[in-house]
C-alpha positions in Angstrom: -25.9 19.1 11.2 -22.0 19.3 10.5 -20.0 22.1 11.8 -16.8 23.3 10.3 -14.7 25.4 12.8 -12.0 27.7 10.9 -9.2 28.7 13.5 -7.2 31.6 12.0 -3.6 31.9 13.2 -4.2 28.2 13.6 -0.4 27.4 14.0 0.5 29.7 16.6 0.6 29.4 20.5 -3.2 29.4 21.1 -4.1 27.6 17.8 -1.8 24.6 18.6 -3.2 24.6 22.2 -6.7 24.3 20.6 -5.6 21.4 18.2 -4.1 19.7 21.2 -7.3 20.1 23.3 -9.6 18.9 20.3 -7.3 16.0 19.5 -6.6 14.9 23.2 -9.9 15.5 25.2 -11.8 12.2 26.1 -15.3 11.6 24.6 -18.0 13.3 26.3 -15.7 16.0 27.5 -17.1 19.6 27.5 -14.2 20.7 25.5 -13.3 17.5 23.1 -14.3 17.3 19.5 -17.8 16.3 18.9 -19.6 14.1 16.2 -19.6 15.9 12.9 -17.2 18.4 13.7 -14.3 19.4 11.5 -11.5 21.6 12.5 -9.3 23.5 10.3 -6.3 25.3 11.6 -5.3 27.9 8.9 -1.8 29.4 8.9 -0.7 32.7 7.2 0.9 30.8 4.5 -2.6 29.7 3.4 -4.1 33.1 2.9 -2.7 36.8 3.7 -5.8 38.1 5.6 -4.9 41.6 5.0 -6.2 40.9 1.5 -9.9 40.8 0.9 -9.8 38.3 -2.1 -7.6 35.9 -0.2 -9.7 36.1 2.7 -12.9 35.3 0.8 -11.0 32.4 -1.0 -10.2 30.9 2.3 -14.0 31.1 3.4 -15.0 29.7 0.0 -12.5 26.9 0.4 -13.7 25.7 3.8 -17.0 27.1 4.2 -16.8 27.5 8.0 -19.9 27.6 10.1 -17.7 28.8 13.1 -14.6 30.9 13.2 -12.0 31.2 16.1 -10.1 34.3 15.0 -6.5 34.4 16.3 -4.8 35.7 13.5 -2.9 39.0 14.1 0.3 41.0 13.6 2.0 40.8 17.0 5.1 41.7 18.6 6.8 42.8 21.8 7.2 46.2 23.4 10.0 47.3 21.1 8.1 46.5 17.8 4.9 47.9 19.1 6.5 51.2 19.9 8.3 51.4 16.5 5.5 50.1 14.1 2.5 51.7 15.6 0.9 52.5 12.0 1.9 49.1 10.7 0.5 47.3 13.8 -2.8 49.5 13.4 -3.3 49.2 9.9 -2.4 45.6 9.3 -4.7 44.5 12.3 -7.5 46.5 11.3 -7.2 44.9 7.7 -7.1 41.3 9.0 -9.8 41.8 11.3 -12.3 43.7 8.9 -11.7 41.2 6.1 -12.4 38.2 8.7 -15.5 39.5 10.1 -16.8 40.7 6.6 -16.2 37.5 4.8 -17.8 35.7 7.8 -20.9 38.1 7.2 -20.9 37.2 3.5 -20.7 33.7 4.0 -23.3 33.7 6.6 -21.1 32.1 9.2 -23.0 31.1 12.3 -20.4 32.6 14.8 -17.2 34.2 15.0 -15.0 34.8 18.4 -12.0 37.0 17.9 -9.2 37.2 20.4 -8.3 40.4 21.7 -5.7 41.3 24.5 -5.7 43.0 27.8 -3.7 45.9 26.2 -7.0 47.1 24.7 -7.8 48.4 28.2 -7.1 52.2 29.1 -3.7 52.9 30.6 -5.3 54.9 33.4 -8.1 52.8 34.8 -9.5 51.5 38.3 -8.4 47.9 38.8 -9.5 45.2 38.6 -10.1 45.4 34.8 -13.6 44.0 33.8 -15.3 43.8 30.6 -17.0 47.0 30.8 -14.0 49.3 31.0 -12.4 48.7 27.3 -13.5 52.0 26.0 -13.1 54.2 29.1 -10.0 56.0 28.2 -7.1 55.7 25.8 -4.6 52.6 25.8 -1.1 52.9 26.8 1.0 55.1 24.3 3.6 52.2 23.8 1.2 49.9 21.9 -1.9 52.3 20.8 -1.7 51.2 17.3 -2.2 47.4 18.1 -4.7 48.1 21.1 -6.7 50.4 19.0 -7.2 48.0 16.3 -8.0 45.2 18.6 -10.8 47.8 20.2 -12.3 48.2 16.8 -13.1 44.4 16.8 -15.5 45.0 19.8 -17.0 48.1 18.0 -17.4 46.0 14.7 -19.0 43.1 16.7 -21.7 45.4 18.1 -22.3 47.1 14.6 -22.6 43.7 12.8 -24.9 42.5 15.5 -27.1 45.6 15.4 -27.3 46.0 11.6 -27.3 42.3 10.6 -27.9 40.3 13.7 -24.4 38.5 13.3 -23.5 36.3 16.4 -19.8 37.8 16.6 -18.0 38.2 20.1 -14.5 38.3 21.5 -12.4 36.9 24.2 -9.9 38.8 26.2 -6.9 36.6 27.5 -4.4 37.5 29.9 -0.8 36.7 29.5 -0.7 33.3 27.8 2.2 30.9 27.7 2.8 27.1 26.9 4.3 24.9 24.2 4.9 26.2 20.6 5.2 29.9 22.1 7.5 32.4 20.4 10.8 32.1 22.3 12.8 34.6 20.4 14.6 36.5 22.8 14.5 40.0 21.1 10.7 39.8 20.6 9.0 37.2 23.0 6.8 37.7 26.1 8.2 37.4 29.7 7.9 33.5 30.2 9.2 32.2 26.9 11.9 34.9 26.9 13.2 33.8 30.5 13.0 30.1 29.4 15.3 30.6 26.6 17.5 32.9 28.4 17.9 30.3 31.3 18.6 27.7 29.0 21.3 29.5 27.2 22.9 30.5 30.5 22.8 26.8 31.6 24.5 25.7 28.4 27.0 28.4 28.3 27.8 28.4 32.0 27.0 32.1 32.2 25.0 34.2 34.9 21.1 34.1 34.5 20.2 37.9 34.7 16.6 38.9 34.8 15.6 42.4 33.8 14.1 44.5 36.7 13.5 43.9 40.3 11.3 40.7 39.9 8.5 42.5 42.1 5.8 43.2 39.3 2.6 40.8 39.3 1.1 39.4 36.6 -1.9 36.9 35.7 -0.6 34.1 33.6 -2.9 31.6 31.8 -1.6 28.2 30.4 -2.5 27.9 26.6 -4.3 24.5 27.1 -6.5 26.0 29.8 -7.1 28.9 27.3 -8.0 26.6 24.4 -10.7 25.1 26.7 -12.1 28.3 27.6 -12.3 29.2 23.6 -14.1 25.8 22.9 -16.5 26.6 25.8 -17.1 30.2 24.3 -17.8 28.5 20.9 -20.3 26.0 22.1 -21.9 27.9 25.1 -21.7 31.7 24.9 -23.6 33.8 22.5 -23.6 37.3 23.7 -21.6 40.2 21.7 -20.0 41.4 24.9 -16.4 40.2 25.4 -15.4 37.8 28.2 -11.8 38.1 30.0 -10.3 34.7 30.0 -7.9 34.5 33.0 -7.0 32.9 36.1 -8.2 34.8 39.3 -6.9 38.0 40.6 -5.6 36.0 43.7 -3.5 33.9 41.3 -1.2 36.8 40.3 2.5 35.7 40.2 5.4 37.9 40.6 8.3 37.9 37.9 10.6 36.7 40.4 8.5 33.7 41.4 8.4 33.0 37.4 12.0 33.2 37.2 12.5 30.8 40.3 10.2 28.4 38.8 12.2 28.5 35.4 15.4 27.9 37.2 13.9 24.8 39.0 12.3 23.7 35.6 15.6 24.0 33.7 17.8 22.6 36.1 20.0 25.6 36.3 22.6 25.8 39.2 24.7 28.9 38.2 24.8 32.6 39.2 21.0 34.0 39.1 20.5 37.7 39.7 18.1 40.6 38.9 19.4 43.7 37.0 17.6 46.4 38.8 18.9 49.2 36.6 16.3 48.0 34.3 12.7 49.2 34.2 10.0 47.0 35.7 7.1 48.4 33.7 3.6 48.3 35.2 3.6 46.8 38.8 0.3 45.1 38.4 -2.8 45.2 36.0 -5.1 42.6 37.5 -8.2 41.5 35.6 -11.3 40.1 36.9 -12.6 36.6 35.8 -15.9 36.9 37.6 -18.0 37.0 34.6 -16.3 33.8 33.1 -16.5 31.6 36.1 -20.3 32.7 36.9 -21.1 31.9 33.2 -19.3 28.6 33.1 -19.9 27.4 36.6 -16.3 27.4 37.7 -13.3 26.0 36.0 -10.3 24.2 37.1 -7.0 26.0 36.1 -3.7 24.1 35.7 -1.3 24.8 38.7 1.2 27.3 37.4 4.3 25.3 38.2 2.8 22.3 36.6 2.0 24.4 33.6 5.5 25.8 33.4 7.2 22.4 33.6 5.3 21.3 30.7 6.5 24.4 28.8 10.0 24.1 29.7 10.0 20.3 28.9 8.3 21.0 25.6 11.0 23.7 24.7 14.0 21.5 25.6 12.7 18.7 23.7 11.8 20.8 20.6 14.5 23.3 20.8 15.7 23.0 17.2 12.1 23.3 15.9 11.0 26.2 18.4 10.5 29.8 17.3 13.7 31.1 18.9 14.7 33.9 16.4 17.9 34.1 14.3 19.6 30.8 13.5 22.8 32.1 15.3 20.9 31.7 18.5 20.7 27.8 17.8 24.4 27.3 18.1 
């Protein structure tokens, strides 16, 4: 039987990574494209998923048997704090329309992408899949976090009422080619790569905000893509799965900045602005459930993944998402 896999948000960081893996994995690979499979990578220009009619039209057009739901309204800390209601409403609308259209079209399976920000602000570490609803999320992004939590609630409700095979994945900090490198609104790795590139080009100091001491778990987008494909084929439970490197692979922001300096080949002045806030020191997540279910997984070493990302950015600078055109000069 032929399967049609629809990837919403298919032209973003994770969608591009899934396409890369599907296109390049050798035959017989656990993660490669299979006979009779069609993959559709839909972008927001094809359908506004906040609109139920446009969402239904997308399903009618492609008739997906499987959906990897990545589409979301996302932004950095500043946008999340300023537009809490917009992040809440837009994401609730997107998720509700995608899941309901999947139910109406009898889609076999849906995996939605959550975020570690769904976890409570005050929580015992490490984070694991049982702790999502055990307290309110951090105040700074409660709009986005609550909208994403509701996906887990809806997955359970669709399963209980209609028997739908809907589940969700919770990745930690993702990075890789095709990331958003906009200095105003990016995550830490793409933001620092762009900043370091400009410091080298303009012969100015490379200044990193904070002390560099906080620790984070970073997952390379190509690894995450493989884990999504594994979930699509081999995981059929409603309970979410954290997709992450292990707790023992936390990396300090200083180590990230050091690796970026090496990868970019920056030789100028490099300092930390310790007057700037560090944010949370660490928020480790456990990948025990994932590794137990998969029987192990080999993650790309951080430095190698970072080199690939920097190389892609340097080669694709004029097509990359870097914010306003003024930054391109």
